[in-house]
C-alpha positions in Angstrom: -103.2 -8.5 94.1 -100.6 -11.0 95.3 -101.6 -14.7 95.8 -99.8 -17.5 97.5 -99.7 -20.9 95.9 -98.6 -23.6 98.3 -98.3 -27.0 96.7 -97.5 -30.3 98.4 -95.7 -33.1 96.5 -96.6 -36.7 96.3 -94.2 -39.1 97.9 -90.9 -39.7 96.0 -91.6 -36.9 93.6 -87.9 -36.1 92.7 -87.8 -38.0 89.3 -91.2 -36.5 88.3 -89.9 -33.0 89.3 -86.7 -33.4 87.3 -88.7 -34.3 84.1 -91.2 -31.5 84.4 -88.8 -28.8 85.7 -88.0 -27.0 82.4 -91.7 -26.4 81.6 -92.4 -25.4 85.2 -89.5 -22.9 85.3 -90.6 -21.5 81.9 -94.0 -20.6 83.3 -92.4 -18.9 86.3 -90.0 -17.1 84.0 -93.0 -15.8 82.1 -94.5 -14.3 85.3 -91.1 -12.9 86.2 -90.7 -11.2 82.8 -94.1 -9.6 83.3 -92.9 -8.3 86.8 -95.7 -10.4 88.4 -93.5 -12.9 90.3 -92.7 -12.0 93.9 -91.0 -15.2 95.0 -90.9 -18.9 94.0 -89.1 -22.0 95.1 -89.2 -25.6 96.3 -89.4 -26.8 99.9 -86.5 -29.1 100.6 -87.4 -32.4 102.4 -84.4 -31.9 104.7 -82.7 -28.9 106.3 -80.3 -28.3 103.4 -80.0 -25.9 100.4 -79.3 -28.9 98.2 -81.3 -31.9 99.5 -80.0 -34.1 96.7 -81.8 -37.5 96.8 -84.0 -36.4 99.7 -85.9 -34.2 97.2 -88.6 -31.8 98.0 -91.9 -31.8 99.8 -93.6 -29.0 97.8 -93.3 -25.5 96.4 -94.3 -22.0 97.2 -95.1 -19.3 94.7 -96.2 -15.8 95.5 -97.3 -13.9 92.4 -99.6 -11.2 91.1 -102.9 -12.2 89.4 -106.0 -10.4 88.4 -108.2 -12.5 90.8 -108.2 -15.5 93.1 -109.9 -17.4 90.2 -107.1 -16.5 87.8 -104.5 -17.6 90.4 -106.3 -20.9 90.8 -106.4 -21.4 87.1 -102.7 -20.7 86.8 -101.9 -23.1 89.6 -104.0 -25.9 88.1 -102.2 -25.6 84.7 -98.8 -26.0 86.3 -96.7 -28.7 84.5 -96.0 -30.2 87.9 -99.7 -30.9 88.2 -99.8 -32.6 84.8 -96.7 -34.6 85.7 -98.2 -35.8 88.9 -95.7 -34.0 91.2 -98.2 -32.2 93.3 -100.7 -34.0 95.5 -102.6 -30.7 96.0 -102.3 -26.9 96.0 -103.7 -24.2 98.2 -104.2 -20.8 96.7 -104.9 -17.8 98.9 -104.7 -14.0 98.8 -101.4 -12.7 100.2 -100.6 -9.3 101.6 -97.0 -8.2 101.9 -96.4 -6.1 105.1 -92.7 -6.3 105.8 -90.1 -5.4 104.8 -91.6 -2.2 103.6 
């Protein structure tokens, strides 16, 4: 089943994000190579594809996991959590309806 992981950044997270980004992307790439990643990306702090110094306010990941518990475990082990980027994460089941 698909699960949504919505994570909110701490204030002024950009430098922390930059430092932990390679490890964060490696985990997402692993999901992608297993054909389990539906979508992933950051939430810009301003209305811009490249917010530069404004940074990001969080991230969204939608991926396939065996259970809600496994999705929560995966989210808790994110390098952004260890680096102090995320203030919190919400993990919920997700059902894709459209586009078909």
